[in-house]
C-alpha positions as CSV (number, residue, x, y, z in Angstrom):
1,X,69.8,9.5,77.6
2,X,69.0,6.4,75.7
3,X,66.1,5.8,78.1
4,X,64.9,9.3,77.5
5,X,64.9,8.9,73.7
6,X,63.0,5.6,74.1
7,X,60.4,7.3,76.2
8,X,59.9,10.1,73.6
9,X,59.6,7.5,70.8
10,X,57.0,5.5,72.8
11,X,54.9,8.7,73.4
12,X,55.0,9.5,69.7
13,X,53.9,6.0,68.8
14,X,51.1,6.2,71.3
15,X,49.9,9.5,69.9
16,X,50.0,8.0,66.4
17,X,47.9,5.1,67.5
18,X,45.4,7.4,69.1
19,X,44.8,9.1,65.7
20,X,44.0,5.8,63.8
21,X,40.3,5.7,64.5
22,X,40.0,9.3,63.1
23,X,42.0,8.4,60.0
24,X,39.8,5.3,59.5
25,X,36.7,7.3,59.9
26,X,37.9,9.9,57.4
27,X,38.7,7.1,54.9
28,X,35.4,5.4,55.4
29,X,33.5,8.7,55.0
30,X,35.4,9.5,51.8
31,X,34.6,6.1,50.3
32,X,30.9,6.4,51.3
33,X,30.7,9.8,49.8
34,X,32.2,8.5,46.6
35,X,29.7,5.7,46.5
36,X,26.8,8.1,47.1
37,X,28.0,10.4,44.3
38,X,28.4,7.5,41.9
39,X,24.9,6.1,42.9
40,X,23.4,9.5,42.4
41,X,25.0,9.9,38.9
42,X,23.8,6.5,37.9
43,X,20.2,7.3,39.0
44,X,20.3,10.6,37.1
45,X,21.4,8.7,33.9
46,X,18.6,6.2,34.4
47,X,16.1,8.9,34.9
48,X,17.4,10.8,31.8
49,X,17.1,7.6,29.7
50,X,13.6,6.9,31.0
51,X,12.6,10.5,30.2
52,X,14.1,10.1,26.7
53,X,12.1,7.0,26.1
54,X,8.9,8.7,27.3
55,X,9.6,11.6,24.9
56,X,10.2,9.3,21.9
57,X,6.9,7.5,21.4
58,X,6.8,4.0,19.9
59,X,6.2,4.0,16.1
60,X,2.9,2.4,15.1
61,X,3.5,0.4,11.9
62,X,0.4,-0.3,9.9
63,X,1.1,-2.7,7.0
64,X,-1.0,-2.9,3.8
65,X,-0.9,-4.5,0.4
66,X,-2.8,-2.8,-2.4
67,X,-2.9,-2.5,-6.2
68,X,-2.7,1.2,-6.6
69,X,0.3,3.4,-6.2
70,X,1.2,4.5,-2.7
71,X,0.2,8.1,-3.4
72,X,-3.3,7.2,-4.5
73,X,-6.0,9.6,-3.0
74,X,-7.6,6.8,-0.9
75,X,-4.3,6.0,0.8
76,X,-3.6,9.7,1.3
77,X,-7.1,9.9,3.0
78,X,-6.1,7.1,5.3
79,X,-2.8,8.8,6.3
80,X,-4.5,12.2,6.8
81,X,-7.1,10.7,9.1
82,X,-4.4,8.9,11.1
83,X,-2.6,12.2,11.5
84,X,-5.8,13.8,12.8
85,X,-6.0,11.0,15.3
86,X,-2.5,11.8,16.6
87,X,-0.4,9.3,14.4
88,X,2.0,11.4,12.4
89,X,4.3,10.0,9.8
90,X,8.0,10.4,10.7
91,X,7.0,10.8,14.4
92,X,5.0,8.0,15.8
93,X,3.4,6.4,12.7
94,X,4.6,4.5,9.6
95,X,2.4,3.3,6.7
96,X,4.2,0.2,5.5
97,X,2.9,-0.3,1.9
98,X,3.6,-3.0,-0.6
99,X,2.1,-2.6,-4.1
100,X,0.9,-5.9,-5.7
101,X,0.9,-6.2,-9.4
102,X,-2.2,-8.5,-9.4
103,X,-4.6,-10.3,-7.1
104,X,-2.6,-13.5,-7.7
105,X,0.5,-11.8,-6.2
106,X,-1.2,-11.1,-2.8
107,X,0.4,-14.0,-1.0
108,X,3.9,-13.1,-2.1
109,X,3.3,-9.4,-1.4
110,X,2.0,-10.0,2.1
111,X,5.0,-12.1,2.8
112,X,7.2,-9.2,1.7
113,X,5.1,-6.9,4.0
114,X,6.0,-8.9,7.1
115,X,9.7,-7.9,6.7
116,X,8.5,-4.4,7.6
117,X,7.4,-5.7,11.0
118,X,3.9,-4.2,11.2
119,X,2.0,-3.9,14.4
120,X,-1.4,-4.0,12.7
121,X,-2.3,-5.4,9.3
122,X,-4.8,-3.6,7.1
123,X,-6.6,-5.8,4.6
124,X,-8.8,-3.9,2.2
125,X,-10.8,-5.1,-0.8
126,X,-11.3,-8.7,-1.6
127,X,-11.2,-12.2,-0.1
128,X,-7.8,-13.2,-1.6
129,X,-6.3,-10.2,0.3
130,X,-7.7,-11.4,3.6
131,X,-6.6,-15.0,3.0
132,X,-3.1,-13.8,2.2
133,X,-3.0,-11.5,5.3
134,X,-4.2,-14.3,7.6
135,X,-1.5,-16.6,6.2
136,X,1.3,-14.4,7.5
137,X,-0.3,-12.4,10.4
138,X,0.1,-14.9,13.2
139,X,-1.2,-13.2,16.3
140,X,-1.2,-9.7,14.8
141,X,-4.6,-7.9,14.6
142,X,-6.1,-7.6,11.2
143,X,-8.3,-4.5,10.5
144,X,-10.5,-5.5,7.6
145,X,-12.2,-3.4,4.9
146,X,-14.3,-6.0,3.2
147,X,-15.4,-4.3,0.0
148,X,-15.9,-7.2,-2.4
149,X,-17.1,-10.1,-0.1
150,X,-19.1,-10.9,3.0
151,X,-16.8,-12.0,5.9
152,X,-19.7,-13.6,7.8
153,X,-21.1,-15.6,4.9
154,X,-17.5,-16.8,4.0
155,X,-16.9,-18.0,7.5
156,X,-14.1,-15.6,8.5
157,X,-16.0,-14.4,11.6
158,X,-18.8,-16.1,13.6
159,X,-20.7,-12.8,14.1
160,X,-20.5,-9.3,12.8
161,X,-21.4,-7.9,16.2
162,X,-18.8,-9.9,18.1
163,X,-16.2,-11.2,15.5
164,X,-14.0,-13.0,18.0
165,X,-10.4,-13.7,17.1
166,X,-8.1,-11.1,15.6
167,X,-10.3,-9.6,12.9
168,X,-12.5,-6.5,13.0
169,X,-13.3,-3.6,10.6
170,X,-15.9,-2.5,8.0
171,X,-18.1,-4.6,5.7
172,X,-19.6,-3.2,2.5
173,X,-22.7,-5.4,1.5
174,X,-21.9,-5.6,-2.2
175,X,-24.7,-8.1,-3.1
176,X,-27.3,-5.7,-1.9
177,X,-25.6,-2.8,-3.7
178,X,-25.4,-4.8,-6.9
179,X,-29.2,-5.2,-6.8
180,X,-29.6,-1.5,-6.1
181,X,-27.5,-0.5,-9.1
182,X,-29.8,-2.5,-11.3
183,X,-32.8,-0.6,-10.0
184,X,-31.0,2.7,-10.7
185,X,-30.0,1.5,-14.2
186,X,-33.7,0.7,-14.9
187,X,-34.8,4.1,-13.6
188,X,-32.2,5.8,-15.8
189,X,-32.7,3.7,-18.9
190,X,-36.4,2.7,-18.9
191,X,-36.2,1.4,-22.6
192,X,-33.2,-0.8,-22.1
193,X,-33.7,-4.5,-22.8
194,X,-30.3,-6.0,-22.0
195,X,-27.8,-5.7,-19.2
196,X,-24.1,-6.7,-19.7
197,X,-22.4,-7.6,-16.5
198,X,-18.6,-7.7,-16.1
199,X,-17.3,-10.6,-14.1
200,X,-13.8,-11.6,-12.8
201,X,-12.6,-13.8,-10.0
202,X,-13.4,-11.1,-7.4
203,X,-16.9,-10.3,-8.5
204,X,-18.7,-13.5,-9.6
205,X,-21.2,-13.4,-6.7
206,X,-22.0,-9.8,-7.4
207,X,-22.6,-10.7,-11.1
208,X,-25.0,-13.5,-10.0
209,X,-26.9,-11.1,-7.7
210,X,-27.1,-8.5,-10.5
211,X,-28.3,-11.1,-13.0
212,X,-31.2,-12.1,-10.7
213,X,-32.1,-8.5,-10.1
214,X,-32.0,-7.7,-13.8
215,X,-34.5,-10.4,-14.6
216,X,-36.8,-9.0,-11.9
217,X,-36.9,-5.6,-13.7
218,X,-37.2,-7.0,-17.2
219,X,-33.6,-6.8,-18.4
220,X,-32.0,-9.8,-20.0
221,X,-28.6,-10.3,-18.3
222,X,-25.5,-11.2,-20.2
223,X,-22.4,-12.2,-18.3
224,X,-19.2,-10.7,-19.8
225,X,-16.2,-12.6,-18.6
226,X,-13.1,-10.5,-18.6
227,X,-10.1,-12.6,-19.5
228,X,-6.6,-12.5,-20.9
229,X,-3.3,-11.1,-19.7
230,X,-3.5,-8.2,-19.8
231,X,-7.3,-8.2,-19.4
232,X,-9.1,-7.8,-22.7
233,X,-12.0,-5.3,-22.1
234,X,-12.6,-4.8,-25.8
235,X,-13.2,-8.5,-26.3
236,X,-15.5,-8.6,-23.3
237,X,-17.6,-5.7,-24.5
238,X,-17.7,-7.0,-28.0
239,X,-20.0,-9.7,-26.7
240,X,-22.7,-7.1,-26.4
241,X,-22.8,-6.8,-30.2
242,X,-24.5,-3.7,-31.6
243,X,-26.1,-2.6,-28.4
244,X,-25.5,1.2,-28.4
245,X,-26.9,2.9,-25.3
246,X,-27.5,-0.4,-23.4
247,X,-26.2,-0.6,-19.8
248,X,-23.2,-2.6,-18.6
249,X,-22.6,-3.1,-14.9
250,X,-19.1,-2.9,-13.5
251,X,-19.0,-4.7,-10.1
252,X,-16.7,-3.8,-7.2
253,X,-13.3,-5.3,-8.1
254,X,-9.8,-3.9,-7.5
255,X,-9.0,-4.7,-11.1
256,X,-11.9,-2.8,-12.6
257,X,-11.1,0.1,-10.3
258,X,-7.5,0.1,-11.4
259,X,-8.3,-0.2,-15.1
260,X,-11.2,2.4,-15.1
261,X,-9.6,4.6,-17.7
262,X,-9.1,1.7,-20.1
263,X,-12.7,0.5,-19.6
264,X,-14.1,3.9,-20.2
265,X,-12.2,4.3,-23.5
266,X,-13.6,1.0,-24.8
267,X,-17.1,1.8,-23.6
268,X,-17.1,5.2,-25.2
269,X,-16.0,3.6,-28.5
270,X,-19.0,1.2,-28.4
271,X,-21.4,3.8,-26.9
272,X,-22.3,1.7,-23.9
273,X,-23.7,3.1,-20.6
274,X,-21.5,1.8,-17.8
275,X,-23.1,1.4,-14.3
276,X,-20.3,1.2,-11.7
277,X,-19.6,0.4,-8.1
278,X,-17.1,3.2,-7.5
279,X,-17.4,7.0,-8.0
280,X,-13.9,6.9,-9.4
281,X,-15.3,4.9,-12.3
282,X,-18.0,7.6,-12.8
283,X,-15.3,10.3,-12.7
284,X,-13.4,8.4,-15.4
285,X,-16.6,8.3,-17.6
286,X,-19.1,5.8,-16.4
287,X,-22.7,7.0,-16.6
288,X,-23.6,6.2,-13.0
289,X,-22.0,4.9,-9.9
290,X,-23.5,3.8,-6.6
291,X,-21.8,2.4,-3.6
292,X,-19.5,3.2,-0.7
293,X,-17.2,6.1,-1.3
294,X,-13.7,4.7,-1.1
295,X,-12.2,7.9,0.3
296,X,-14.7,7.9,3.1
297,X,-14.1,4.2,3.7
298,X,-10.3,4.6,4.1
299,X,-10.9,7.5,6.5
300,X,-13.4,5.4,8.5
301,X,-11.0,2.4,8.6
302,X,-8.4,4.7,10.2
303,X,-10.7,5.1,13.1
304,X,-10.9,1.4,13.6
305,X,-7.1,1.1,13.4
306,X,-6.9,3.9,16.1
307,X,-9.1,1.9,18.4
308,X,-7.1,-1.3,18.0
309,X,-3.8,0.7,18.4
310,X,-5.1,2.1,21.7
311,X,-5.8,-1.3,23.2
312,X,-9.2,-2.4,22.0
313,X,-9.4,-6.1,21.2
314,X,-10.6,-6.8,17.6
315,X,-12.7,-9.7,19.0
316,X,-14.9,-7.1,20.9
317,X,-15.2,-4.5,18.1
318,X,-18.2,-5.1,15.8
319,X,-17.7,-5.2,12.0
320,X,-20.0,-2.5,10.8
321,X,-21.4,-1.2,7.5
322,X,-20.6,2.2,6.0
323,X,-22.7,5.1,7.2
324,X,-23.6,6.3,3.7
325,X,-23.7,5.2,0.1
326,X,-22.6,7.6,-2.7
327,X,-24.6,8.2,-5.9
328,X,-22.7,9.9,-8.7
329,X,-24.0,10.8,-12.2
330,X,-21.9,11.8,-15.1
331,X,-23.9,14.3,-17.2
332,X,-21.1,14.6,-19.8
333,X,-21.5,10.9,-20.6
334,X,-25.3,11.1,-20.5
335,X,-25.2,13.9,-23.1
336,X,-22.7,12.0,-25.3
337,X,-25.0,8.9,-25.2
338,X,-28.2,11.0,-25.7
339,X,-29.6,9.9,-22.4
340,X,-32.0,12.3,-20.4
341,X,-31.4,11.9,-16.7
342,X,-34.7,12.0,-14.8
343,X,-35.0,15.0,-12.5
344,X,-35.9,12.8,-9.5
345,X,-32.7,10.8,-9.9
346,X,-30.7,14.0,-10.4
347,X,-32.1,15.4,-7.2
348,X,-30.9,12.3,-5.2
349,X,-27.4,12.4,-6.5
350,X,-24.5,13.1,-4.1
351,X,-22.3,14.2,-7.0
352,X,-23.0,15.4,-10.5
353,X,-20.1,15.4,-13.0
354,X,-20.5,17.9,-15.7
């Protein structure tokens, strides 16, 4: 009996052992399935994350320091053109703007700008702005809108066609434009004998070019240094004495653009005919303006930013002049000063302010 029980027990143990490979196979299969499930879930999460990154484009940050308020029409024109090119604020584009109180504050303002971590720096206007941008840019590309100086003559680029380095953009030939404004002033005011010429730190070379051109057409140039803090435009124009109806040239300068309403008020009081670089000055009351339209320039510079953002190297992008120069005449001012505008000049005007 005992022997019989032992025989039954041994058979049971043998049957048990015969099932072990099956049990091990089931166990291994279960673990493998679990690992496959986990691996599949991880892959799905990675794909989902990659898809989310693809759907959320990188934000292009364009940094700029200027002297006007951020809602100025020229900056609005830049943002609008960027949107047309596919860069929309709040989606994949950010205009990082710092307003500088003066030209002297550019270095500090550009240093502040770098805290916004721009991808591209926009430098528009004068030479101090470019110097300040270069001092903080490092390897970042600089898109230049050289309105008040010649980047080639000043040595910032070796060639306009192939600028090399990290700078590209648009160059406005202000010295040539200063000479053209004198020709227009002479055509509009054939009896004038003197020409006052505003000058500040940003426009001395333009003033010199205008002085030379004035002598060539029989006008005696008089340099009008604008000094003081705040700038004393009344004192500058007082140097013209009793010169009612005589022309005064306002060169391209961010300060003269910013203070256009104040300049017009003093000029009207002294009955002086202001010949300006910007149409904004003519809209504010200057008799005539001739130069690159700032709104067009800021739209055009957006196209250059777009090319750089999409991978073009600044070194290979030529620095080009504007396509068109804008002539504006203010007939209200002409009437107030008793000036008859020649029909030939009127016919050539891009804009007549009445």
